[in-house]
C-alpha positions as YAML, in Angstrom:
chain: A
units: angstrom
residues:
- id: 1
  name: MET
  ca: [-0.02, 0.02, 0.15]
- id: 2
  name: LYS
  ca: [2.96, 2.35, -0.06]
- id: 3
  name: ASN
  ca: [1.82, 3.71, -3.54]
- id: 4
  name: ARG
  ca: [-1.64, 4.26, -1.94]
- id: 5
  name: HIS
  ca: [-2.35, 7.68, -3.63]
- id: 6
  name: ILE
  ca: [-0.74, 7.16, -6.97]
- id: 7
  name: PHE
  ca: [-1.47, 4.83, -9.97]
- id: 8
  name: GLU
  ca: [1.16, 2.34, -11.02]
- id: 9
  name: HIS
  ca: [3.05, 3.86, -13.87]
- id: 10
  name: ASN
  ca: [1.67, 1.40, -16.38]
- id: 11
  name: LYS
  ca: [0.39, 3.05, -19.52]
- id: 12
  name: GLN
  ca: [-2.02, 0.19, -20.60]
- id: 13
  name: ARG
  ca: [-3.69, 0.20, -17.00]
- id: 14
  name: LYS
  ca: [-3.86, 4.13, -17.00]
- id: 15
  name: ASN
  ca: [-5.51, 4.27, -20.42]
- id: 16
  name: THR
  ca: [-8.03, 1.66, -19.32]
- id: 17
  name: ILE
  ca: [-9.04, 3.66, -16.28]
- id: 18
  name: MET
  ca: [-8.98, 7.08, -17.71]
- id: 19
  name: ASN
  ca: [-11.08, 6.28, -20.75]
- id: 20
  name: ASN
  ca: [-13.89, 6.32, -18.30]
- id: 21
  name: PHE
  ca: [-12.45, 9.12, -16.16]
- id: 22
  name: GLY
  ca: [-14.98, 11.94, -16.62]
- id: 23
  name: LYS
  ca: [-18.10, 9.73, -16.34]
- id: 24
  name: THR
  ca: [-16.92, 7.98, -13.26]
- id: 25
  name: ILE
  ca: [-15.85, 11.41, -11.73]
- id: 26
  name: HIS
  ca: [-19.18, 12.65, -12.31]
- id: 27
  name: ASN
  ca: [-21.03, 9.72, -10.93]
- id: 28
  name: LEU
  ca: [-18.93, 9.59, -7.63]
- id: 29
  name: ARG
  ca: [-19.45, 13.36, -7.30]
- id: 30
  name: THR
  ca: [-23.11, 13.37, -7.60]
- id: 31
  name: ARG
  ca: [-23.21, 10.23, -5.40]
- id: 32
  name: ARG
  ca: [-21.43, 12.28, -2.76]
- id: 33
  name: LYS
  ca: [-23.58, 15.18, -3.18]
- id: 34
  name: MET
  ca: [-20.71, 17.54, -4.05]
- id: 35
  name: THR
  ca: [-20.93, 20.36, -6.28]
- id: 36
  name: GLN
  ca: [-18.62, 20.90, -9.30]
- id: 37
  name: GLN
  ca: [-17.12, 24.17, -7.37]
- id: 38
  name: GLU
  ca: [-16.40, 21.76, -4.23]
- id: 39
  name: LEU
  ca: [-14.55, 19.29, -6.34]
- id: 40
  name: ALA
  ca: [-12.65, 21.97, -8.37]
- id: 41
  name: GLN
  ca: [-11.54, 24.09, -5.44]
- id: 42
  name: ASP
  ca: [-7.83, 25.01, -5.81]
- id: 43
  name: LEU
  ca: [-7.38, 23.04, -8.75]
- id: 44
  name: PHE
  ca: [-9.73, 24.54, -11.55]
- id: 45
  name: ASP
  ca: [-12.83, 26.61, -12.08]
- id: 46
  name: ARG
  ca: [-16.10, 24.95, -12.03]
- id: 47
  name: SER
  ca: [-16.48, 24.96, -15.81]
- id: 48
  name: THR
  ca: [-13.08, 22.90, -16.26]
- id: 49
  name: ILE
  ca: [-14.61, 20.21, -14.14]
- id: 50
  name: SER
  ca: [-17.75, 20.33, -16.13]
- id: 51
  name: LYS
  ca: [-15.61, 19.82, -19.29]
- id: 52
  name: ILE
  ca: [-13.64, 16.90, -17.58]
- id: 53
  name: GLU
  ca: [-16.95, 15.15, -16.67]
- id: 54
  name: ASN
  ca: [-18.26, 15.38, -20.19]
- id: 55
  name: ASN
  ca: [-15.13, 14.16, -21.54]
- id: 56
  name: GLU
  ca: [-14.56, 17.50, -23.51]
- id: 57
  name: LEU
  ca: [-11.08, 18.06, -21.65]
- id: 58
  name: SER
  ca: [-8.34, 16.18, -20.33]
- id: 59
  name: THR
  ca: [-6.11, 17.24, -17.47]
- id: 60
  name: THR
  ca: [-2.64, 16.15, -16.25]
- id: 61
  name: TYR
  ca: [-1.97, 12.77, -14.64]
- id: 62
  name: GLU
  ca: [-1.11, 14.47, -11.27]
- id: 63
  name: ASN
  ca: [-4.47, 16.38, -11.16]
- id: 64
  name: GLU
  ca: [-6.42, 13.35, -12.08]
- id: 65
  name: ILE
  ca: [-4.81, 11.87, -8.79]
- id: 66
  name: LYS
  ca: [-5.77, 14.87, -6.66]
- id: 67
  name: LEU
  ca: [-9.40, 14.63, -7.96]
- id: 68
  name: ILE
  ca: [-9.77, 10.84, -7.18]
- id: 69
  name: THR
  ca: [-8.09, 11.69, -3.65]
- id: 70
  name: ARG
  ca: [-10.44, 14.50, -3.13]
- id: 71
  name: LEU
  ca: [-13.37, 12.24, -3.72]
- id: 72
  name: GLY
  ca: [-12.17, 10.03, -0.73]
- id: 73
  name: LEU
  ca: [-10.81, 7.03, -2.79]
- id: 74
  name: THR
  ca: [-7.51, 5.49, -3.68]
- id: 75
  name: PRO
  ca: [-6.74, 4.94, -7.20]
- id: 76
  name: ASN
  ca: [-7.16, 1.12, -6.73]
- id: 77
  name: GLU
  ca: [-10.92, 1.94, -5.45]
- id: 78
  name: PHE
  ca: [-11.39, 4.40, -8.30]
- id: 79
  name: GLU
  ca: [-10.35, 1.41, -10.51]
- id: 80
  name: TYR
  ca: [-13.00, -0.85, -9.30]
- id: 81
  name: ILE
  ca: [-15.69, 1.63, -10.20]
- id: 82
  name: SER
  ca: [-14.21, 2.98, -13.30]
- id: 83
  name: ASN
  ca: [-13.96, -0.38, -15.00]
- id: 84
  name: SER
  ca: [-17.48, -1.64, -14.65]
- id: 85
  name: TYR
  ca: [-19.50, 1.63, -14.09]
- id: 86
  name: GLN
  ca: [-21.07, -0.30, -10.98]
- id: 87
  name: VAL
  ca: [-19.84, -1.10, -7.46]
- id: 88
  name: GLY
  ca: [-17.32, -3.72, -7.57]
- id: 89
  name: THR
  ca: [-16.59, -6.53, -5.04]
- id: 90
  name: LYS
  ca: [-14.51, -4.51, -2.80]
- id: 91
  name: ASP
  ca: [-17.09, -1.58, -2.68]
- id: 92
  name: GLN
  ca: [-19.86, -4.02, -2.09]
- id: 93
  name: LEU
  ca: [-18.00, -5.49, 0.91]
- id: 94
  name: LEU
  ca: [-17.25, -1.95, 2.23]
- id: 95
  name: TYR
  ca: [-20.94, -0.89, 1.90]
- id: 96
  name: ARG
  ca: [-21.96, -4.01, 3.85]
- id: 97
  name: PHE
  ca: [-19.37, -3.22, 6.63]
- id: 98
  name: LEU
  ca: [-20.48, 0.36, 6.76]
- id: 99
  name: ASN
  ca: [-24.10, -0.52, 7.08]
- id: 100
  name: LEU
  ca: [-23.68, -3.07, 9.87]
- id: 101
  name: ASP
  ca: [-26.27, -2.28, 12.61]
- id: 102
  name: ASP
  ca: [-25.27, -2.30, 16.23]
- id: 103
  name: ASN
  ca: [-27.82, -5.10, 16.86]
- id: 104
  name: VAL
  ca: [-26.62, -7.33, 13.78]
- id: 105
  name: ASP
  ca: [-26.42, -11.14, 14.61]
- id: 106
  name: GLN
  ca: [-23.21, -13.02, 14.52]
- id: 107
  name: GLU
  ca: [-24.31, -15.16, 11.63]
- id: 108
  name: GLU
  ca: [-24.46, -11.95, 9.25]
- id: 109
  name: ILE
  ca: [-21.03, -10.75, 10.82]
- id: 110
  name: ASN
  ca: [-19.66, -14.22, 10.06]
- id: 111
  name: GLY
  ca: [-21.07, -14.31, 6.51]
- id: 112
  name: LEU
  ca: [-19.51, -10.92, 5.72]
- id: 113
  name: LEU
  ca: [-16.22, -12.11, 7.48]
- id: 114
  name: GLN
  ca: [-16.08, -15.06, 5.15]
- id: 115
  name: ASP
  ca: [-16.70, -12.97, 2.04]
- id: 116
  name: CYS
  ca: [-13.93, -10.83, 2.99]
- id: 117
  name: LEU
  ca: [-11.42, -13.61, 3.59]
- id: 118
  name: PHE
  ca: [-12.19, -14.64, 0.00]
- id: 119
  name: VAL
  ca: [-10.61, -11.32, -1.42]
- id: 120
  name: LYS
  ca: [-6.91, -11.46, -1.54]
- id: 121
  name: ASN
  ca: [-4.16, -8.74, -1.58]
- id: 122
  name: ASP
  ca: [-6.28, -5.95, -0.25]
- id: 123
  name: GLU
  ca: [-5.18, -4.25, 2.84]
- id: 124
  name: ASP
  ca: [-8.53, -2.33, 3.45]
- id: 125
  name: ILE
  ca: [-10.47, -5.56, 3.35]
- id: 126
  name: LYS
  ca: [-7.88, -7.31, 5.63]
- id: 127
  name: ARG
  ca: [-8.38, -4.69, 8.13]
- id: 128
  name: ILE
  ca: [-12.21, -5.03, 7.86]
- id: 129
  name: ALA
  ca: [-11.78, -8.75, 8.38]
- id: 130
  name: ILE
  ca: [-9.93, -8.17, 11.61]
- id: 131
  name: ILE
  ca: [-12.54, -5.85, 12.90]
- id: 132
  name: LEU
  ca: [-15.30, -8.51, 11.96]
- id: 133
  name: LYS
  ca: [-13.24, -11.13, 13.99]
- id: 134
  name: SER
  ca: [-13.23, -8.85, 17.01]
- id: 135
  name: LEU
  ca: [-17.01, -8.43, 16.67]
- id: 136
  name: LEU
  ca: [-17.41, -12.09, 16.75]
- id: 137
  name: LEU
  ca: [-15.92, -12.30, 20.35]
- id: 138
  name: VAL
  ca: [-18.79, -10.47, 22.14]
- id: 139
  name: ASN
  ca: [-20.13, -13.70, 23.60]
- id: 140
  name: ASN
  ca: [-16.68, -14.73, 24.91]
- id: 141
  name: ALA
  ca: [-15.78, -13.78, 28.42]
- id: 142
  name: ALA
  ca: [-12.36, -12.55, 27.39]
- id: 143
  name: ALA
  ca: [-13.90, -10.60, 24.45]
- id: 144
  name: PRO
  ca: [-12.94, -6.98, 25.46]
- id: 145
  name: ALA
  ca: [-9.20, -7.72, 25.87]
- id: 146
  name: HIS
  ca: [-8.84, -10.11, 22.84]
- id: 147
  name: ALA
  ca: [-11.00, -7.71, 20.58]
- id: 148
  name: ARG
  ca: [-8.63, -4.89, 21.52]
- id: 149
  name: GLU
  ca: [-5.51, -7.05, 20.79]
- id: 150
  name: LEU
  ca: [-6.91, -7.73, 17.43]
- id: 151
  name: VAL
  ca: [-7.67, -4.28, 16.27]
- id: 152
  name: GLN
  ca: [-5.12, -2.01, 17.86]
- id: 153
  name: PRO
  ca: [-2.26, -3.06, 15.38]
- id: 154
  name: ILE
  ca: [-4.55, -1.45, 12.75]
- id: 155
  name: TRP
  ca: [-3.86, 1.99, 14.13]
- id: 156
  name: PHE
  ca: [-0.20, 1.42, 15.92]
- id: 157
  name: ASN
  ca: [1.40, -0.80, 12.95]
- id: 158
  name: TYR
  ca: [-0.21, 1.11, 10.08]
- id: 159
  name: LEU
  ca: [-2.50, 4.00, 9.96]
- id: 160
  name: ARG
  ca: [-0.61, 5.94, 12.61]
- id: 161
  name: ASN
  ca: [2.24, 6.37, 10.21]
- id: 162
  name: ILE
  ca: [-0.09, 7.51, 7.21]
- id: 163
  name: GLU
  ca: [-0.47, 11.24, 6.92]
- id: 164
  name: VAL
  ca: [-3.30, 11.31, 4.32]
- id: 165
  name: PHE
  ca: [-6.35, 8.99, 5.24]
- id: 166
  name: THR
  ca: [-8.88, 7.70, 2.70]
- id: 167
  name: ILE
  ca: [-12.53, 7.75, 3.50]
- id: 168
  name: THR
  ca: [-12.21, 3.87, 4.09]
- id: 169
  name: ASP
  ca: [-9.35, 4.53, 6.49]
- id: 170
  name: ILE
  ca: [-11.44, 7.12, 8.57]
- id: 171
  name: THR
  ca: [-14.59, 4.92, 8.62]
- id: 172
  name: ILE
  ca: [-12.55, 1.96, 9.89]
- id: 173
  name: LEU
  ca: [-11.00, 4.22, 12.67]
- id: 174
  name: ASN
  ca: [-14.31, 5.26, 13.75]
- id: 175
  name: SER
  ca: [-15.48, 1.63, 14.15]
- id: 176
  name: ILE
  ca: [-12.56, 0.80, 16.44]
- id: 177
  name: LEU
  ca: [-12.00, 3.98, 18.42]
- id: 178
  name: PHE
  ca: [-13.37, 2.45, 21.64]
- id: 179
  name: ALA
  ca: [-10.63, -0.35, 21.62]
- id: 180
  name: PHE
  ca: [-8.00, 2.50, 22.60]
- id: 181
  name: ASP
  ca: [-7.09, 4.22, 25.80]
- id: 182
  name: TYR
  ca: [-8.35, 7.93, 26.16]
- id: 183
  name: GLN
  ca: [-5.20, 9.52, 24.97]
- id: 184
  name: THR
  ca: [-4.78, 7.35, 21.91]
- id: 185
  name: ALA
  ca: [-8.43, 7.70, 20.96]
- id: 186
  name: ASN
  ca: [-8.17, 11.53, 21.07]
- id: 187
  name: GLU
  ca: [-4.82, 11.32, 19.09]
- id: 188
  name: ILE
  ca: [-6.83, 9.27, 16.43]
- id: 189
  name: ILE
  ca: [-9.85, 11.66, 16.41]
- id: 190
  name: THR
  ca: [-7.46, 14.84, 15.97]
- id: 191
  name: LYS
  ca: [-6.04, 13.32, 13.00]
- id: 192
  name: ILE
  ca: [-9.30, 12.13, 11.47]
- id: 193
  name: ILE
  ca: [-10.83, 15.66, 11.86]
- id: 194
  name: THR
  ca: [-7.56, 17.29, 10.46]
- id: 195
  name: ASN
  ca: [-8.01, 15.07, 7.30]
- id: 196
  name: LEU
  ca: [-11.96, 15.58, 7.09]
- id: 197
  name: ASP
  ca: [-11.44, 19.42, 7.42]
- id: 198
  name: ASN
  ca: [-8.36, 19.63, 4.93]
- id: 199
  name: ARG
  ca: [-9.45, 17.03, 2.40]
- id: 200
  name: TYR
  ca: [-12.84, 16.01, 2.65]
- id: 201
  name: PRO
  ca: [-14.92, 19.03, 3.89]
- id: 202
  name: PHE
  ca: [-17.99, 17.71, 2.00]
- id: 203
  name: MET
  ca: [-18.12, 14.62, 4.06]
- id: 204
  name: LYS
  ca: [-20.19, 16.32, 6.81]
- id: 205
  name: GLU
  ca: [-21.92, 13.07, 7.91]
- id: 206
  name: LEU
  ca: [-18.63, 11.19, 8.49]
- id: 207
  name: LYS
  ca: [-17.46, 14.21, 10.64]
- id: 208
  name: ALA
  ca: [-20.64, 14.20, 12.58]
- id: 209
  name: ASN
  ca: [-20.12, 10.48, 13.38]
- id: 210
  name: THR
  ca: [-16.52, 11.25, 14.36]
- id: 211
  name: LEU
  ca: [-17.66, 14.00, 16.69]
- id: 212
  name: ILE
  ca: [-20.32, 11.93, 18.29]
- id: 213
  name: ASN
  ca: [-17.79, 9.25, 19.09]
- id: 214
  name: GLN
  ca: [-15.51, 11.90, 20.54]
- id: 215
  name: ALA
  ca: [-18.38, 13.12, 22.90]
- id: 216
  name: ILE
  ca: [-19.09, 9.46, 24.03]
- id: 217
  name: ILE
  ca: [-15.32, 9.07, 24.77]
- id: 218
  name: GLN
  ca: [-15.48, 12.39, 26.82]
- id: 219
  name: MET
  ca: [-18.50, 11.27, 28.58]
- id: 220
  name: LYS
  ca: [-17.00, 7.87, 29.66]
- id: 221
  name: GLU
  ca: [-14.08, 9.79, 31.16]
- id: 222
  name: HIS
  ca: [-16.54, 11.99, 33.02]
- id: 223
  name: GLN
  ca: [-15.24, 14.90, 30.95]
- id: 224
  name: PHE
  ca: [-18.76, 16.36, 30.72]
- id: 225
  name: LYS
  ca: [-17.98, 20.00, 30.15]
- id: 226
  name: SER
  ca: [-15.80, 18.94, 27.08]
- id: 227
  name: ALA
  ca: [-18.56, 16.64, 25.96]
- id: 228
  name: VAL
  ca: [-21.20, 19.19, 26.14]
- id: 229
  name: SER
  ca: [-19.00, 21.61, 23.83]
- id: 230
  name: ILE
  ca: [-18.77, 18.91, 21.27]
- id: 231
  name: LEU
  ca: [-22.51, 17.95, 21.51]
- id: 232
  name: ASN
  ca: [-23.35, 21.74, 21.21]
- id: 233
  name: SER
  ca: [-21.35, 22.16, 18.09]
- id: 234
  name: LEU
  ca: [-23.01, 18.94, 16.42]
- id: 235
  name: GLN
  ca: [-26.60, 20.54, 16.66]
- id: 236
  name: PRO
  ca: [-26.46, 22.76, 13.68]
- id: 237
  name: LEU
  ca: [-24.46, 20.18, 11.70]
- id: 238
  name: LEU
  ca: [-27.09, 17.42, 12.25]
- id: 239
  name: LYS
  ca: [-29.91, 19.88, 11.42]
- id: 240
  name: SER
  ca: [-28.31, 20.67, 8.02]
- id: 241
  name: LEU
  ca: [-27.91, 17.06, 7.44]
- id: 242
  name: ARG
  ca: [-31.55, 16.59, 8.57]
- id: 243
  name: GLN
  ca: [-30.46, 13.81, 10.80]
- id: 244
  name: TYR
  ca: [-33.10, 14.48, 13.41]
- id: 245
  name: ASP
  ca: [-32.74, 11.00, 15.16]
- id: 246
  name: LYS
  ca: [-29.09, 11.78, 15.90]
- id: 247
  name: LEU
  ca: [-30.07, 15.19, 17.01]
- id: 248
  name: LEU
  ca: [-32.29, 13.71, 19.66]
- id: 249
  name: VAL
  ca: [-29.45, 11.55, 20.81]
- id: 250
  name: VAL
  ca: [-27.32, 14.60, 20.95]
- id: 251
  name: ASN
  ca: [-29.76, 16.58, 22.99]
- id: 252
  name: ALA
  ca: [-30.25, 13.58, 25.44]
- id: 253
  name: ARG
  ca: [-26.47, 13.40, 25.93]
- id: 254
  name: ILE
  ca: [-26.24, 17.11, 26.71]
- id: 255
  name: ALA
  ca: [-29.16, 16.42, 29.28]
- id: 256
  name: ILE
  ca: [-27.09, 13.53, 30.75]
- id: 257
  name: CYS
  ca: [-23.95, 15.65, 31.13]
- id: 258
  name: GLN
  ca: [-26.07, 18.37, 32.81]
- id: 259
  name: ASN
  ca: [-27.50, 15.89, 35.04]
- id: 260
  name: ASP
  ca: [-31.14, 16.24, 33.89]
- id: 261
  name: LYS
  ca: [-32.63, 12.77, 33.73]
- id: 262
  name: GLN
  ca: [-36.17, 14.08, 32.93]
- id: 263
  name: LYS
  ca: [-35.05, 15.81, 29.89]
- id: 264
  name: ALA
  ca: [-32.79, 12.97, 28.58]
- id: 265
  name: LEU
  ca: [-35.77, 10.58, 28.95]
- id: 266
  name: GLU
  ca: [-37.91, 13.01, 27.15]
- id: 267
  name: GLN
  ca: [-35.53, 12.67, 24.08]
- id: 268
  name: VAL
  ca: [-35.83, 8.82, 24.50]
- id: 269
  name: ASP
  ca: [-39.50, 8.90, 24.21]
- id: 270
  name: LEU
  ca: [-39.45, 11.13, 21.19]
- id: 271
  name: LEU
  ca: [-37.09, 8.57, 19.55]
- id: 272
  name: GLN
  ca: [-39.67, 5.84, 20.38]
- id: 273
  name: LYS
  ca: [-42.49, 8.16, 18.68]
- id: 274
  name: ILE
  ca: [-40.44, 8.51, 15.37]
- id: 275
  name: GLY
  ca: [-40.08, 4.83, 15.18]
- id: 276
  name: ALA
  ca: [-36.22, 4.57, 16.20]
- id: 277
  name: ALA
  ca: [-36.91, 1.98, 18.66]
- id: 278
  name: ASN
  ca: [-33.35, 0.39, 18.75]
- id: 279
  name: LEU
  ca: [-31.89, 3.71, 19.19]
- id: 280
  name: ALA
  ca: [-34.22, 4.67, 21.87]
- id: 281
  name: LYS
  ca: [-33.36, 1.36, 23.97]
- id: 282
  name: SER
  ca: [-29.60, 1.93, 23.49]
- id: 283
  name: LEU
  ca: [-29.96, 5.64, 24.59]
- id: 284
  name: GLU
  ca: [-32.21, 4.53, 27.57]
- id: 285
  name: GLN
  ca: [-29.34, 2.21, 28.60]
- id: 286
  name: GLU
  ca: [-27.05, 5.32, 28.68]
- id: 287
  name: VAL
  ca: [-29.46, 7.32, 30.86]
- id: 288
  name: LYS
  ca: [-29.42, 4.50, 33.34]
- id: 289
  name: GLN
  ca: [-25.63, 3.99, 33.24]
- id: 290
  name: PHE
  ca: [-24.80, 7.78, 33.83]
- id: 291
  name: LEU
  ca: [-27.86, 8.94, 35.84]
...
């Protein structure tokens, strides 16, 4: 993975990928709800992106790499999509991993794990397989310690030494944050936020999820003042994303931090009323834990 943000200098491979470059860029940009101006920022003007997407203009090899990186992909990930105009095997596995529910059963986790093990020579999928193995330990008495032992090398042996994260890297790190001590978790979050702000400012939902995790970590350390500050900053972001279920969770956690049990339970009740029963149940457990 040392060439994670550049293509192999192989002309035939490059031509195969770049024949579909404009259309693939357009599809990925619209899927991410990015404007042409957001994608073009600091590289081109908006009209240039329009011409690239319509295959009316080519740009330099280096700028192609920058556009792909700005979309949160490695060149290999871009190739999966570009070659077939549809989600490839890796992307299907990533999608299934990203959409695992907190209450998912072990049979589904094991099925995804087996599919991941079938993919060879892909470092992202190998890391996801490790995380899935750790999730299968939940019914084991030694699960917490063993799970941490499995996932911690993902950070210490690899991602800690990487300056630029892909969206996949950030998602993986968010899924294992709670396996680390307080100081390490904050180190990881700081690096995630820096990457999101500097390289992926359009990934607002991913930033919201990261901040939610950061607030939980602060609460577990009884750093309630810091947690409230983070949670307050999340409110306008979640409103802009129209994620009102998460907004209710944030409001409840603010109430927990302020020792207001009644207000926290009111948010739980509202979650029940909008049909978010699993989220309400999980949040009710938090109220009992802290209050």
